C-alpha positions in Angstrom: 0.0 -0.1 0.2 1.0 3.1 -0.7 2.6 6.1 2.6 -1.4 7.5 1.9 -3.6 4.8 1.0 -6.9 4.4 2.8 -6.5 0.7 3.5 -3.9 -0.7 6.3 -3.8 -4.6 5.1 -3.4 -4.1 1.0 0.3 -3.1 -0.7 1.6 -1.5 -4.2 0.8 -3.7 -7.6 2.9 -4.3 -10.1 2.0 -3.9 -13.4 -0.6 -5.6 -15.2 0.1 -8.8 -17.3 -2.7 -10.7 -19.4 -4.5 -13.2 -16.9 -5.9 -11.4 -13.6 -6.6 -14.0 -10.3 -10.1 -13.6 -9.3 -8.7 -11.4 -6.1 -7.4 -8.9 -8.4 -10.4 -8.7 -10.6 -12.9 -8.7 -7.7 -10.5 -5.9 -6.6 -10.1 -4.3 -10.1 -6.6 -3.9 -9.2 -3.4 -4.7 -12.1 -2.4 -8.5 -11.1 0.9 -9.5 -12.7 -0.7 -13.1 -13.5 2.0 -14.9 -11.3 1.4 -18.4 -10.6 1.1 -20.3 -7.9 0.5 -16.6 -6.4 0.5 -13.2 -7.8 2.6 -10.3 -6.9 -0.7 -8.6 -5.0 -2.0 -11.6 -3.4 1.6 -12.5 -2.0 2.0 -9.2 -0.6 -1.7 -8.9 0.9 -2.3 -9.8 4.4 -6.0 -9.8 2.9 -5.6 -11.9 -0.1 -3.2 -14.9 0.8 -5.9 -17.6 -1.4 -4.8 -16.4 -4.9 -6.6 -18.5 -7.3 -7.2 -18.4 -11.0 -10.4 -18.9 -13.0 -9.0 -21.0 -15.7 -7.6 -24.1 -13.5 -11.3 -24.8 -12.9 -13.6 -23.8 -10.2 -12.0 -21.9 -7.6 -12.6 -22.2 -3.7 -14.4 -18.8 -4.1 -16.7 -19.9 -6.5 -17.6 -23.1 -4.5 -17.9 -21.3 -1.5 -20.1 -18.7 -3.1 -22.7 -21.7 -4.6 -22.5 -22.9 -0.7 -23.9 -19.7 0.4 -26.7 -19.3 -2.3 -27.5 -22.8 -1.5 -27.8 -21.9 2.4 -30.1 -18.7 1.2 -32.3 -21.2 -0.8 -32.4 -23.0 2.5 -33.2 -20.4 4.5 -36.1 -19.8 2.0 -37.2 -23.1 2.4 -37.6 -23.2 5.9 -39.5 -20.1 5.8 -42.2 -21.7 3.4 -41.9 -25.4 3.5 -44.9 -25.5 2.2 -44.3 -23.8 -1.2 -41.2 -25.7 -1.5 -42.1 -29.0 0.0 -42.3 -30.7 -3.6 -38.5 -29.8 -4.4 -37.2 -30.2 -1.0 -36.1 -33.6 -1.3 -33.9 -33.3 -4.6 -32.9 -30.3 -3.3 -31.8 -31.4 0.8 -30.0 -34.5 -1.6 -28.2 -32.2 -3.5 -27.0 -30.4 -0.9 -25.6 -33.1 0.8 -23.4 -34.1 -1.8 -22.2 -30.6 -2.3 -21.4 -30.4 1.4 -19.5 -34.2 1.1 -17.4 -32.4 -1.5 -16.9 -29.2 -0.2 -16.0 -30.0 3.5 -12.6 -31.1 2.6 -11.5 -27.8 0.7 -12.8 -26.0 3.5 -10.1 -28.0 5.8 -7.3 -27.1 3.5 -7.6 -23.2 4.4 -7.3 -20.0 2.2 -2.9 -20.3 2.6 -1.7 -24.1 2.8 1.5 -22.4 3.8 0.1 -21.7 6.8 -1.2 -25.5 8.0 0.8 -28.1 9.5 0.6 -31.4 7.1 -1.8 -33.2 9.5 -4.2 -31.0 8.6 -3.9 -30.9 4.4 -4.1 -34.9 5.1 -7.0 -35.0 6.9 -8.8 -32.8 4.3 -7.8 -35.0 1.2 -9.9 -37.6 2.8 -7.2 -40.2 4.0 -8.2 -42.1 7.1 -6.8 -40.4 10.6 -7.7 -41.6 14.3 -8.2 -37.8 15.2 -11.6 -37.6 14.4 -12.5 -40.6 16.5 -10.1 -39.8 19.4 -12.2 -36.3 19.4 -15.9 -37.6 18.9 -14.2 -40.3 22.0 -13.3 -37.5 24.2 -15.4 -37.6 27.4 -17.7 -34.3 27.9 -16.4 -33.9 31.6 -12.8 -33.0 30.7 -13.9 -30.1 28.0 -15.7 -28.6 30.9 -12.8 -26.7 32.3 -11.9 -25.8 28.6 -15.6 -24.4 27.6 -15.4 -22.3 30.9 -11.8 -21.3 29.9 -13.8 -20.1 26.5 -16.8 -18.3 27.8 -14.1 -16.4 29.9 -12.9 -14.7 26.8 -15.6 -15.8 24.5 -16.4 -11.9 24.0 -13.4 -11.5 22.4 -14.6 -13.6 19.4 -17.8 -12.6 19.4 -19.7 -14.4 21.8 -23.1 -12.9 22.3 -25.2 -15.1 24.0 -25.8 -15.0 27.9 -23.5 -16.7 29.5 -25.0 -17.7 32.8 -27.9 -19.2 31.0 -25.7 -20.7 28.2 -23.5 -22.3 30.5 -26.6 -24.0 32.1 -27.7 -25.4 29.2 -24.5 -26.8 28.4 -23.8 -28.3 31.4 -27.6 -29.7 32.3 -28.5 -27.0 35.0 -31.2 -25.5 33.0 -33.1 -24.8 30.2 -32.7 -27.0 26.9 -29.2 -28.1 25.4 -27.6 -25.5 22.5 -28.1 -26.8 19.2 -25.5 -29.5 18.2 -23.4 -27.0 16.0 -22.8 -24.3 17.9 -22.3 -26.9 20.9 -19.6 -28.4 18.6 -18.1 -24.9 17.9 -17.5 -23.8 21.4 -15.8 -27.2 21.4 -13.3 -26.5 18.7 -12.9 -23.1 20.3 -12.5 -24.5 23.8 -9.6 -27.1 22.2 -8.4 -24.5 20.3 -7.6 -21.8 23.2 -6.3 -25.0 25.5 -2.6 -24.1 24.5 -2.0 -28.0 25.5 -0.3 -30.9 23.9 -3.2 -32.9 25.2 -5.9 -32.0 23.8 -4.7 -29.6 20.5 -3.9 -33.0 18.1 -7.9 -33.4 18.3 -8.7 -29.8 17.0 -8.6 -31.2 13.5 -11.4 -33.4 14.3 -13.4 -31.3 16.2 -13.0 -29.0 13.0 -14.3 -31.5 11.1 -17.0 -32.3 13.5 -18.3 -28.3 13.8 -18.4 -27.6 9.9 -20.5 -30.1 9.6 -23.0 -29.7 12.4 -23.2 -26.1 11.7 -24.1 -27.1 7.5 -27.0 -29.4 8.9 -28.1 -27.2 11.5 -31.0 -25.2 9.6 -32.2 -28.7 8.7 -34.1 -28.8 11.6 -36.1 -26.2 13.5 -36.9 -28.2 16.4 -34.8 -26.4 18.9 -36.3 -23.1 19.9 -33.4 -20.9 19.5 -31.9 -23.0 16.2 -31.8 -19.8 14.2 -30.1 -17.9 16.9 -27.7 -20.4 17.8 -26.5 -20.7 13.9 -25.9 -16.8 13.8 -23.7 -17.5 16.7 -21.9 -20.7 15.6 -21.2 -19.3 11.8 -20.0 -15.8 13.7 -17.5 -18.4 16.1 -16.2 -20.1 13.2 -15.7 -16.8 11.1 -13.5 -15.5 13.8 -11.6 -19.0 13.9 -10.7 -19.1 10.3 -10.1 -15.0 10.4 -7.7 -15.7 13.5 -6.0 -18.5 11.6 -5.5 -16.2 9.1 -7.7 -18.5 6.7 -9.6 -15.4 4.9 -11.8 -16.9 2.5 -13.2 -19.6 4.9 -13.9 -16.5 7.6 -15.6 -14.5 4.9 -17.5 -17.4 4.2 -18.5 -17.7 7.5 -19.3 -14.3 8.2 -21.5 -13.7 5.1 -23.7 -16.9 6.2 -24.2 -15.1 9.5 -25.1 -11.8 7.8 -27.8 -13.5 5.6 -29.4 -15.2 8.6 -29.9 -12.0 10.9 -31.0 -10.0 7.6 -33.4 -13.0 6.3 -34.5 -13.6 9.9 -35.2 -10.0 10.5 -33.0 -9.1 13.6 -32.3 -5.9 11.7 -36.4 -5.0 12.5 -36.4 -5.7 16.4 -39.1 -3.4 18.0 -39.3 -1.5 14.7 -41.3 1.6 14.9 -42.0 1.2 11.0 -45.4 -0.7 11.5 -45.4 -1.4 7.4 -41.8 -2.5 7.9 -42.7 -5.9 8.8 -44.7 -6.2 5.1 -41.9 -5.9 2.9 -39.6 -8.7 1.5 -37.9 -9.2 4.8 -40.9 -9.2 6.6 -42.1 -13.0 6.4 -39.0 -14.0 7.7 -39.4 -12.0 10.9 -42.6 -13.5 11.7 -41.2 -17.5 11.7 -39.2 -16.8 14.8 -41.3 -17.1 18.1 -41.1 -14.7 20.5 -38.5 -13.9 22.6 -39.4 -16.3 25.9 -37.7 -13.7 27.9 -35.9 -10.2 28.0 -33.1 -11.7 28.0 -33.6 -13.8 25.0 -34.4 -10.6 23.2 -31.6 -8.9 24.2 -29.4 -11.7 22.8 -31.3 -11.4 19.1 -30.5 -7.6 19.7 -26.9 -8.5 20.4 -26.8 -11.1 17.5 -27.5 -8.2 15.0 -24.8 -6.4 16.4 -22.5 -8.2 16.8 -22.3 -9.9 12.7 -23.0 -5.8 11.8 -19.6 -5.3 13.7 -17.9 -7.7 12.5 -18.9 -7.4 9.0 -17.9 -3.6 9.1 -14.1 -4.3 10.2 -13.2 -7.2 7.9 -14.9 -6.0 5.0 -13.0 -2.5 5.5 -9.9 -4.5 6.6 -9.4 -6.0 3.3 -11.3 -3.5 1.2 -13.9 -6.0 -0.1 -17.7 -4.1 -0.1 -20.1 -4.3 2.4 -22.7 -7.1 2.9 -24.8 -4.5 4.8 -26.2 -1.5 3.5 -27.4 1.6 5.6 -29.4 3.0 2.8 -31.3 0.3 1.2 -34.7 0.7 2.7 -35.4 -3.2 3.1 -31.8 -3.5 5.0 -32.8 0.2 7.4 -31.6 -0.9 10.7 -34.5 -0.1 13.5 -32.8 -2.4 15.9 -32.1 -0.9 19.6 -28.2 -0.6 20.1 -27.2 -3.5 22.1 -26.8 -4.2 25.6 -24.1 -5.6 27.7 -26.2 -8.5 29.5 -23.5 -10.5 30.8 -23.3 -7.0 32.9 -24.1 -6.6 37.1 -25.4 -3.6 36.3 -27.7 -5.3 32.8 -31.3 -3.3 33.2 -33.4 -4.7 29.9 -36.1 -2.3 30.6 -33.8 0.4 29.3 -34.8 -0.8 25.6 -36.6 1.8 24.5 -40.4 0.5 23.1 -39.8 0.9 19.2 -37.5 2.7 17.0 -36.7 3.4 13.6 -33.3 4.1 11.5 -31.0 3.8 14.2 -27.8 3.6 12.6 -28.7 6.4 10.4 -29.7 8.7 13.3 -26.2 8.2 14.7 -24.7 9.0 11.3 -27.0 12.1 11.1 -25.3 13.1 14.7 -29.0 12.3 16.4 -28.6 12.0 20.2 -29.5 8.2 21.8 -29.4 5.8 24.3 -26.6 4.0 23.1 -24.3 4.0 26.1 -23.6 0.6 26.7 -19.9 -1.1 26.0 -21.8 -3.1 23.3 -23.1 -0.1 21.8 -20.1 1.8 21.8 -17.9 -1.2 20.1 -20.9 -1.2 17.1 -20.5 2.8 16.5 -17.0 2.7 16.7 -16.7 -0.2 13.9 -19.5 2.0 12.1 -17.4 4.9 11.9 -14.4 2.6 11.4 -16.3 1.4 8.5 -17.8 4.8 7.2 -14.4 6.9 7.4 -11.9 4.2 5.3 -14.6 3.7 2.9 -15.0 7.8 2.3 -11.6 8.4 2.1 -10.7 5.1 -0.4 -13.4 7.4 -2.8 -11.0 10.4 -2.8 -9.6 10.7 -6.1 -8.6 14.3 -7.0 -7.7 13.7 -10.4 -10.7 12.3 -12.2 -13.3 13.9 -9.5 -15.7 17.1 -10.8 -15.8 20.4 -8.8 -19.5 18.9 -7.8 -18.0 15.5 -6.4 -15.4 17.1 -4.8 -17.2 19.4 -2.9 -19.5 16.5 -2.3 -16.6 14.6 -0.9 -15.2 17.7 1.4 -18.7 18.3 2.9 -18.8 14.5 3.9 -15.7 14.3 4.9 -16.1 17.3 7.5 -19.1 15.6 8.8 -17.8 12.3 9.7 -14.9 13.7 10.8 -16.6 16.3 13.4 -18.8 13.0 14.5 -15.7 11.1 15.2 -14.3 14.1 17.4 -17.8 14.2 19.2 -17.7 10.3 19.5 -14.6 10.4 21.2 -15.6 12.4 23.9 -18.5 10.2 24.7 -15.9 7.1 25.5 -14.7 6.3 28.6 -11.0 6.6 29.5 -8.6 3.2 29.4 -8.3 4.4 33.0 -11.3 4.2 34.4 -12.3 1.4 32.3 -9.3 -0.7 31.7 -10.9 -3.4 29.9 -10.0 -5.2 26.5 -13.4 -3.9 24.8 -12.2 -0.4 25.5 -9.1 -0.7 24.3 -10.4 -2.0 21.1 -12.9 1.0 21.1 -10.3 3.2 21.5 -8.7 1.8 18.7 -11.1 1.6 16.4 -12.5 5.2 17.5 -8.8 6.5 16.7 -7.7 4.5 13.7 -11.2 5.6 12.0 -9.1 9.2 11.7 -6.6 7.5 10.9 -8.4 6.2 7.5 -9.9 9.4 7.0 -6.9 11.7 6.9 -5.1 9.2 5.3 -5.2 10.6 2.0 -3.6 13.7 2.7 -1.1 12.8 5.5 1.6 13.5 2.8 0.9 16.9 1.5 -1.4 18.2 4.6 0.3 19.0 8.0 -2.8 19.5 9.7 -3.9 15.7 8.6 -0.4 14.5 9.1 -0.4 15.8 12.6 -4.1 14.5 13.4 -2.9 11.3 11.8 0.0 11.6 14.7 -2.3 12.5 17.7 -4.5 9.5 17.0 -1.9 7.1 17.1 -0.1 8.7 19.9 -3.7 8.0 21.9 -3.5 4.4 21.0 -0.5 4.3 22.4 -1.2 5.8 25.4 -4.2 3.6 25.8 -2.0 0.2 25.1 0.6 1.5 28.0 -2.3 2.5 30.2 -4.1 -1.2 30.1 -2.6 -4.2 31.6 -2.1 -5.9 28.8 0.1 -8.9 29.7 -3.2 -9.7 31.7 -5.4 -10.1 28.5 -4.0 -13.2 26.6 -6.1 -12.8 24.1 -7.9 -10.0 22.2 -10.3 -9.0 19.3 -8.7 -10.5 16.4 -9.1 -7.5 14.6 -6.8 -5.5 16.7 -3.9 -6.7 15.0 -5.3 -5.0 11.9 -6.0 -1.8 13.9 -2.0 -2.1 15.0 -0.9 -2.4 12.0 -2.7 0.9 10.8 -1.1 2.5 14.1 2.3 1.6 13.3 2.3 3.0 9.8 1.2 6.3 11.0 4.5 6.1 12.7 6.4 4.4 9.9 5.7 7.6 7.5 6.3 9.8 9.4 9.8 8.1 10.5 10.8 8.0 6.7 9.9 11.7 6.4 12.5 12.8 9.0 15.3 10.6 8.3 14.8 12.2 4.9 15.3 15.8 6.5 18.4 14.6 8.6 21.6 13.8 7.4 22.7 10.5 7.3 25.9 10.8 10.3 24.0 13.6 12.2 22.5 12.3 15.5 19.0 10.7 16.0 16.6 13.7 17.2 14.1 13.5 20.3 11.3 13.7 17.9 12.8 10.6 15.8 13.5 8.4 19.2 10.2 9.4 20.3 8.6 8.0 17.1 11.1 5.1 17.3 9.7 4.4 21.0 5.9 4.3 19.7 6.6 2.1 17.3 8.4 -0.4 19.3 5.7 0.0 21.7 3.1 -1.2 19.4 5.2 -4.0 18.2 5.8 -5.0 21.4 2.1 -5.2 22.3 1.6 -7.7 19.2 4.2 -9.4 20.4 2.2 -10.5 23.3 -0.8 -11.7 21.5 1.2 -13.5 18.7 1.7 -16.8 20.0 -1.9 -17.1 20.6 -2.8 -16.1 17.5 -1.9 -16.5 13.9 -2.9 -13.8 12.3 -1.2 -11.2 14.9 1.9 -13.3 14.2 2.0 -12.7 10.4 1.0 -9.0 10.8 4.0 -8.8 13.5 6.7 -10.0 10.7 5.3 -7.8 8.4 5.5 -5.0 10.1 8.6 -5.7 11.7 9.8 -6.6 8.1 8.9 -2.8 7.4 10.4 -0.9 10.4 13.7 -3.0 9.8 13.3 -2.0 6.1 13.8 2.2 6.6 
């Protein structure tokens, strides 16, 4: 990426050659056509799965076909009478596709990141891992599940932890859906970090994928759709954390399809006509929530998916799966609440609402003050600022387009600054959640001013100030006690480092080779090394963070 580019995980692209890979075609950038991996994909943190259409059906095409199948299956479940005649052949075909595609899913986006045992399992070779994982006594997993639930919020777990624990361990309520339970077991083993359980992870992954693929086949469980959303979110985070971006984006798309088609974006809507649109019948198929906690779980499900969508589609520059302006996708659902907090008060939910996100972007007051709401708002600002900056093309934009751009620029810049003043300080709330909220918000400023930092001192200083605030936050929280953190944090830290690297290059261009390092330059180097040290803390537990750390270390030492 050029120093002034809007995104943090893409890099400069060489000249084009006749054939382009699917990634470069979708991103509308030049491709050098190198095999097995082209130049842009080799240098990109977000596109390590380089494929060419002339080599036959790509994994992207296979996964897109599976998404279509999933959406068709949702429609069948919504209107069982209308689809009864075609249900049997469709299910038979779906089963064939599932059997054929699951090994491909297991291969991952980039074979270089996977162990040999993983590739062997994917090829269909018989292995005792799945048998052993199936036979692992559930009692042995109990402490691992407890450990996962303790950190689950960092990976998109939005359900009420107490109720979920009661259902998992048979203390109360119906047990979770099989797909969700298998995915939780996968995460429990993944986070165990012990030689005793790690060999079983591939078997648990295989079982979780199969169970999740079949989860919508039956609506016997009262929370089938909700649990399917949770399973897809956790699978997406699992793959993204392990640098398997294609699969991560596939499961994120599945989660988006579920929340929108189920009407979770219209909970407590004030629009009496909203439920009569094309998305209305799907929402009516969901039974009313049993209590306030279940309703808040549905609300949190939607906002968790929206936040993930905003973060990850922005990080790799791909189109968003959710639009705030399309009438049928307008968001009326109230802001989420911290249902696992000791001061959770469901009575604070508004009776009805309309245009939750559009009102926020219009800088209208609202009651979204919970940590979860602030997280969602920060992700919206991160996405909006980044996408606006990416549209800045001064050489091709007309005067009217430039005028409109600057109006939008000033509007989002003002909104970000006002939002910053509403966030509690990390000194008062030294939590992982608050660190992520601050990081998303200040990186939004960095992204918004990125196109101008080379030529405009005001934007350069705004970016530097934002990066310094993030470093100050890193120093003020007990970072060594966190152990795990939301995988998007690596991308945010990369964006922060890029600001300092750009400034370091500028300073070194203005001093002679043999002159001593000035205090200002030393301060920039200290800031870079602080960010790298924080990334190094999480890198051993997160393959994505490890890969991003290596990239930033190389860029730093190359200056």
